[in-house]
C-alpha positions in Angstrom: 19.6 -5.3 -28.4 23.0 -6.8 -27.5 25.9 -4.4 -27.4 29.1 -5.0 -29.5 31.7 -7.3 -28.0 34.5 -5.4 -26.1 37.8 -5.6 -28.1 39.8 -8.5 -26.7 36.8 -10.1 -25.0 36.0 -12.5 -27.9 35.7 -16.2 -27.4 38.7 -18.2 -28.6 39.3 -21.7 -29.7 42.1 -23.7 -31.4 42.7 -27.2 -32.6 45.4 -29.3 -30.8 48.1 -31.7 -31.7 48.3 -34.0 -28.6 44.8 -35.5 -28.6 43.8 -33.8 -25.4 41.6 -30.8 -24.7 41.4 -27.8 -22.3 38.3 -25.9 -21.4 39.2 -22.4 -20.1 36.7 -20.2 -18.2 36.6 -16.5 -17.3 35.0 -14.9 -14.3 31.8 -13.0 -13.3 31.5 -9.7 -15.2 34.8 -10.5 -16.9 35.5 -11.9 -20.3 37.9 -14.0 -22.3 40.7 -11.4 -22.1 41.5 -12.4 -18.5 42.1 -16.1 -19.5 43.6 -15.7 -23.0 47.2 -16.1 -21.8 46.4 -19.3 -20.1 44.5 -20.6 -23.2 47.3 -19.7 -25.6 49.9 -21.4 -23.3 47.8 -24.6 -23.3 47.5 -24.4 -27.1 51.2 -24.0 -27.5 51.6 -27.2 -25.5 49.5 -29.1 -27.9 46.0 -28.9 -26.4 42.8 -28.3 -28.3 41.4 -25.2 -26.4 38.0 -23.8 -25.9 37.7 -20.4 -24.2 33.9 -19.5 -24.4 32.4 -16.1 -23.7 29.7 -16.7 -21.1 26.2 -15.4 -21.8 25.7 -11.7 -20.9 29.5 -11.1 -20.7 31.9 -9.1 -22.8 29.5 -6.5 -24.1 27.6 -4.3 -21.6 26.4 -4.9 -18.1 22.8 -4.3 -19.4 23.2 -7.5 -21.4 24.0 -9.4 -18.2 21.0 -8.3 -16.2 18.7 -11.0 -17.4 21.2 -13.8 -17.2 21.8 -16.3 -14.3 23.8 -19.3 -13.3 21.7 -21.6 -15.4 22.7 -19.8 -18.5 26.4 -19.9 -17.8 26.5 -23.5 -16.6 24.4 -24.7 -19.6 26.8 -23.0 -21.9 29.8 -24.5 -20.2 28.3 -28.0 -20.2 27.7 -27.7 -24.0 31.2 -26.7 -24.7 32.6 -29.3 -22.5 30.6 -32.1 -24.1 31.7 -30.9 -27.6 35.4 -30.8 -26.5 35.2 -34.2 -24.7 33.7 -35.8 -27.8 36.8 -35.1 -29.8 39.5 -35.4 -27.2 41.0 -38.3 -25.3 41.2 -36.4 -22.0 40.1 -32.9 -20.9 41.3 -30.5 -18.3 39.2 -27.6 -17.1 40.7 -24.3 -15.9 38.8 -21.4 -14.4 39.3 -18.0 -12.7 36.9 -16.8 -10.0 33.4 -17.7 -11.1 35.1 -19.7 -13.9 36.6 -21.7 -11.0 33.1 -22.1 -9.6 31.9 -23.4 -12.9 35.0 -25.7 -13.1 34.1 -27.2 -9.7 30.4 -27.6 -10.7 31.5 -29.4 -13.9 33.8 -31.7 -12.0 31.0 -32.7 -9.6 29.1 -33.9 -12.6 31.9 -35.4 -14.7 34.3 -37.6 -12.8 36.0 -38.5 -16.1 37.6 -35.0 -16.2 41.4 -35.5 -16.1 42.1 -32.6 -13.8 41.0 -29.1 -12.8 42.8 -25.8 -12.2 41.1 -23.2 -10.1 42.4 -19.7 -9.7 40.9 -17.7 -6.8 37.6 -19.7 -7.1 34.4 -18.6 -5.5 33.1 -21.6 -3.5 31.1 -20.2 -0.6 29.0 -17.2 0.5 29.1 -15.4 3.8 25.7 -14.8 5.4 26.4 -11.1 5.6 27.1 -10.8 1.9 24.1 -12.8 1.0 21.8 -10.6 3.2 23.3 -7.5 1.7 22.6 -8.6 -1.9 19.1 -9.9 -1.0 18.3 -6.5 0.5 19.4 -4.8 -2.7 17.2 -7.1 -4.8 14.2 -6.3 -2.6 14.9 -2.6 -2.9 14.8 -2.9 -6.7 18.4 -2.1 -7.3 19.9 -3.7 -10.4 23.6 -2.8 -10.4 26.2 -2.0 -7.8 29.8 -0.9 -8.1 32.0 -3.3 -10.1 34.5 -5.9 -8.8 36.7 -6.0 -11.9 40.3 -5.2 -12.4 41.6 -6.2 -8.9 45.2 -6.3 -10.1 48.4 -5.3 -8.3 50.3 -4.5 -11.5 49.5 -0.9 -12.4 50.2 -1.5 -16.0 47.6 -4.2 -16.3 43.8 -3.8 -16.6 40.9 -6.2 -16.9 38.2 -5.1 -19.4 35.4 -6.2 -17.0 32.1 -4.3 -16.5 32.2 -1.2 -14.3 29.1 -2.4 -12.6 28.0 -5.7 -10.9 24.5 -6.9 -11.8 22.8 -7.8 -8.5 20.3 -10.6 -9.5 22.9 -12.5 -11.5 25.3 -12.2 -8.5 22.6 -13.7 -6.2 22.2 -16.6 -8.6 25.9 -17.2 -8.3 25.6 -17.3 -4.5 22.7 -19.8 -4.7 24.7 -22.0 -7.1 27.8 -21.9 -4.9 25.8 -23.1 -1.9 24.3 -25.9 -4.0 27.5 -27.2 -5.7 29.4 -26.4 -2.5 27.6 -29.2 -0.7 28.9 -31.7 -3.3 32.5 -30.8 -3.4 33.4 -34.3 -2.1 32.3 -35.6 -5.6 35.4 -33.9 -7.1 37.8 -36.9 -7.3 40.1 -35.7 -10.0 43.4 -33.9 -9.3 43.1 -30.2 -8.4 45.7 -27.5 -8.9 44.7 -24.5 -6.8 46.2 -21.0 -7.2 45.4 -18.5 -4.4 46.2 -14.8 -4.0 46.5 -13.9 -0.3 45.7 -10.3 -1.2 42.4 -10.9 -3.0 39.9 -8.0 -2.7 37.1 -9.9 -4.5 37.0 -13.5 -3.3 38.3 -14.4 0.2 41.3 -16.7 0.2 39.3 -18.8 2.6 37.2 -20.0 -0.4 40.3 -21.8 -1.7 40.9 -23.3 1.7 37.2 -24.5 1.8 37.6 -26.1 -1.6 40.9 -27.8 -0.8 39.4 -29.2 2.5 36.3 -30.7 0.8 37.4 -32.3 -2.5 38.4 -36.0 -2.3 41.0 -36.0 -5.0 44.7 -35.0 -4.7 45.3 -31.2 -4.2 48.3 -29.2 -5.2 48.4 -25.6 -4.0 50.3 -22.6 -5.3 50.3 -19.2 -3.6 50.3 -16.1 -5.9 52.1 -13.8 -3.5 52.5 -10.8 -5.8 49.0 -10.8 -7.4 45.5 -9.7 -6.5 42.2 -11.4 -7.7 42.8 -11.4 -11.4 46.1 -13.2 -11.0 46.1 -14.3 -14.7 46.7 -10.7 -15.8 48.9 -9.9 -12.8 52.6 -10.3 -11.7 52.1 -14.1 -11.3 50.6 -14.7 -14.7 53.7 -16.6 -15.9 53.6 -18.8 -12.8 50.0 -19.7 -13.5 50.5 -20.4 -17.2 53.6 -22.5 -16.7 52.0 -24.4 -13.7 48.8 -25.0 -15.6 50.6 -26.5 -18.6 52.8 -28.7 -16.4 49.8 -29.9 -14.4 47.8 -30.6 -17.6 50.7 -32.6 -19.0 50.9 -34.6 -15.8 47.2 -35.5 -15.5 46.8 -36.4 -19.2 49.9 -38.5 -19.3 48.5 -41.6 -17.6 
């Protein structure tokens, strides 16, 4: 039985006025709360916005145990197709695993006008993979959570307290797969990176920037940790994302 949705974690969508669309994606074990500010900023700028709640997220970690990358990517693909069918141009914005899904989508859809990635997960260290694989073999299901990595003491992310191990391994496998095709990303990329990120190494952003073949604009979130969209630099991200979206949809 699925647990109730955490207050504030709900999916969100809104019609636009400028003919363009924005798909906004949250991260692993997180929910729509972390990206709501970005979504609303895009909507205020005239975009039709879709902020889906990914399968297994926003309720309880037990609901996530049986999910994997294929569930999340299929859901994202379906929402993208729906949005693209009714909008002239679409931008995609993602945080952490949402950034991974954004990159994956961009390798498949060169018509995407532009992508925005915030501390995206794009590669896996051999040591981390080995650790997670050993935990799976040992029959462990959940390890301590990775949520709410935020510098601002007054801000919190309503992510799960635990991290489901098999779903995490599926993310690792996917990152290695789509990571070998990053050169297929030809659309403009706006890349936000927190130097003090305790969840995803900033080197993942460097890896992405080095391997895409489209133009790259980089912004450093000096004051924020991993969940920068809820942190001190959230205004910087919201304003920068809207300006970027306006630029790539103008032509």
